[in-house]
N, C-alpha and C positions, 0 to 999 in steps of 0.2 A: 117467276122472271125477274131478273134485275132490273133496276133503276136505269134510267140512261145516263151516260157519260160523255161529257163533248171535250176534246182535245183540243189545243191549242200548239201546231208542229209547226215547224220549218223543213228542214230535207231531212239528212240520214239519223242523226240523234234522234231525233222526233219521228221519222218513222220507225224507227227499231222497238222505241215503248208505244209507239202507235200498234206496231202489230202485237205484243205482249198484251197490250189492254182486250186487242180481238180475241185473245186466243183464252183469256180469262172470263172474260163476259160473255152474257148469252149472245148468240146473233144478235146481228142489228140492230145490239144497245148502245153501239160506240159511233158517236158521229164526230168526226177531225174537220177543223176548219182552219183553211193551207194559206201559209203565205204569198202571198204573192206580187210581193214587191220586188224579187229577181226576175220576172216576168221581161221578154224583150224580145225582139224580130232580131232575126239573123237569118242570111241568105234565102232572104223572102218569107221564113215562117214563123210560125206564132210558136215561140218554146217557154215553157213552163215549167222549169225546172224542180222546183220543192213539190208540186203535184203530180211531175212524172216519177219524183221518186217514192213518193208515197204509195200510188199505184201499183208500181211495180213490185215493191216490199209487201203490199198488202195479197197481193193475186201472186207472191213465189216467185213472180220474176227478176229480183232484181239482182245484180252484180256481188257473190258472196265475200267477196274480200272488199271491192271499192267504195261500196256500199250504193253508188249511184249506177246510172247505164243499168241496160240487161244483161243476165247472163248468156253467157256461149255466144257474145256479140262479134260480129266481123267487122270489117273496115272497107273495104273493097268502095264505097262513095270515097269516102275521105281521100285515101289515094289516088282515085281518079283525078279528086279537087284538087291536088297537089298539084299533081301534072302538070293541069290548066292554068296553075300558078295564083287558085282561089284562097280566099281565108280560110286556113286549118286552124286558128289558136282555140277556137269552140270547137269540141271535136264530137261528131257525129255519126254513132253505129249505124249500120246498115236497118238493123231488126227499131232502134228506137227513133228511126227519120222515120218510118210508119207512123207512128205517135205524130211529130211535129205537121206530116203533109195531112192527115187528118184534121187536126185539130184546125189550122188554116183554112182545109176546105170549108168546115161547116161551121166555122168564124163567119169566115165570107159571105157564108148562104144565111147569115142572120141568127144563127143560136147565139144563145151567150155562154160565157166560159162556166157557168155554173149548169148547163143544160148539157152542152155536152163531154163534162167531166161524169156528169151523174149517168149516161149515156154509155162512156166507155170503160167506169168501173163494173156497170152488169155487163157489158158482154164479155169482164174479164173474170166475171165471177165472185165477183169482192161485195159481200154483204153490208160492210162497213159504210155508212152515208159519210163521202168527201163533199166538204165544202169549200169553193174557193173565197177566201176572205171579203172579196167585193169580184161584181162584174165590172166595172168602173176602174178603169188602169190606176194604181197605184205605182210611184216608182221610187224603190231606194237608191239616194245617189250620198257618193262620199267626198265632203271637201277635205283635200291632201297636199302635202305636200309640191304637188304637180298640180294643182287645180283640182275642180272639182270634176267627176270621174261617176259615168253611169256604174253600177254596180258587178255587171258582168266583165265589165274593162279592169274593175280594180280587182275581183276575185278570181278571176280565170286568166284573163290574156296577163296583167298583170303581176298575179299570183299572191298578191294580198301586201305585196314591199310596201308602196308609196305610205309614208309616217297619215294618220288620219288624223283631223280637226275636228271635223262634229261629221253631222249625218242630217238628210233631211229626208222624208217621204213623202215627194213629188201626189198631190191628189189626195190624199189620205185625209185633208180638211172638210172636203165635198163629197167623200165615196160613199157609195151609200150600200150596207152590206146586203148579202140576200134575206130578204123576209125569213127565210128557214135559217140562217144563223142567229138572230135575235131569237125566233121561239126556240127553237135548243137551247140556249142559253138563259130564256127567262122561265124556262118549261118549270111548274109544280113538282114534277115529277123526278128532278134534276139530280142524279147522286153524287155528281161530284163536276168541277172544273180542273184538268189536269194542263197543265202549261208544262207543254214536255221539255225535255234538254236541250234545248237549238239555242244558237247564239241570238242575244240575248237583242243586238244592237241590230243585225241583219236579219233575222227570220220571226221574234217574236214583236219587238216594239212597231214593226209596220202594221200589224195586226191590230195593235195597239193603238196604235197613232188616229184608227176609223173613229169618230166622237163616239156616233152610236153604239161600237163593240165595247170602247173602254165603260161609257156610262153603264150601258145593260149589265159588264161584269161588278160594277161595284154595288149595284142593287143586288146581285146573285144570292140566294137563296140557300144553294147549297155549296159547300165546302168547295176555297178555291186551292189546290196543291199544285206548288211547282218542284218541278225536278231540276239542281244544279247542275248545268253546261261544263263546270270546271271541276278538277280535282287536284286537292294540294297547291291551288294556286296555278294551275295548268289546265289549257281545253284538251277537254277530250280529242278533239279533234276540229280543226279551224282555226282563225284567227283573234278569236274570242278576248285571249289572255293578251294579245298585239295591243286590239284596239281597245282595250280596257289601260293598259299602262301610257298609251299615247292621249288618252283623254285622261288623263292623270288621276286613273283609279287605281286603288289597289286591288290584282286580281284574285280575286277570291269569292269562298260564295255567298259573304257578306254583302258587299258591292252589286251582286246580280243580284240580292235579294231587293234591294235599296230600288232596283229599277220599277219594280212590282208590287211595293211595301203596302199601299193601300190598298190591293187588291186581294192578297193573301190570306189563307190560315194558318197555310203549312210549308214548310220547304223541307225535301227530303235532298238531303247534301252525302257525302260520302263516308266512309266510316273515319276517314284521314281527316274530316274535317267535322267532325263531333262537337269541338268546342266551338263551334263558330256563334258569336253573339247575331241575335237577331232583332229586329226592331220590336218594341211590344208591341204582345198579341199574336207574333207570327213564332207558331212552333214550331221547334226544329225535330227532325226526324232522322237518326242514319244511318245506312243501310247500304250494302254494297251495289254501285252506281254504275261500273264499266260492262256496259253489255256487250260482251262477246260470243255469246250463243243464244240462242231461241230459250235455252234454258234462263239464263239472265235475266229477258225481255219478259219473261210472264214471272222470275220471281220478283221483280223491280213493278210490276204492273201491280201484283198483289199487297205488296209493301204498299204504294201509291194510296191502295183503294182503301186498305187496313185505315190508313190514315185518315182519308175523309170518312169512314163510317166512326171515327171514334169523336174527330171534329160534331159530326151530326148528331151524334147519340149526346154529348154535351149539352150541344143548341135546345133539344127537345128535351 
């Protein structure tokens, strides 16, 4: 049996690599720590977009084209809500609605986000351990040219249009990781920590903003490998490159790396970025990183694990 692997993930891009890792590792050897900085309450429901994307992806339920939400979704609820003049800017499919209703019910009954996430992934037959980064609320906010915005207002309602000036992760400085998060990252049997190709500002840095998580990662015995979310200066998906330009960073793999430079052993970039210069001590591995098929996800997972194994062999 292979040693355990821990991945840090946001939504769609992270979930794709997490699926690849889950398929090439022995069953139950993968733990995914998931961003909850974009969680919010909408229509009275507790919504955890990145957690749901990962759960649907690993359960084989995700929408195959858009990557988020459920496949074969219907929209009767949203149509009826629109007729009543309700808020429809954040779309909740009929099947997806069940997830939010059940989460809201269980949280109100006293379950933690970690407990109910574990219950739900087991119900859906997922062997991979899924851990919210914290049961304490952390909320990503963005200062823009229109003022401070909550994440979902910026990302969904305003479609990332406002210019970003800075980001804040409210509650991160006092948030406590679930004990199993620290146990997984501090394990002597850990094979690798994988930072998935998720938006560094909106998906990964909310996780790393929790002091206890960043501290245990800095002392991690296992190789830490990150996969670039940009190819040739352009984001694979989402506003990564736009935000980088607005923060006066050069869009590209090198600038992304510097966000995690003190933690990394290896940064995996696309073949088009093979000449990228990394900070001292960080190895560059180039490979096709665009994941459009299941085979792509598995191939990239093997590249990441092979890089981790090479680092571990040199260290030993």
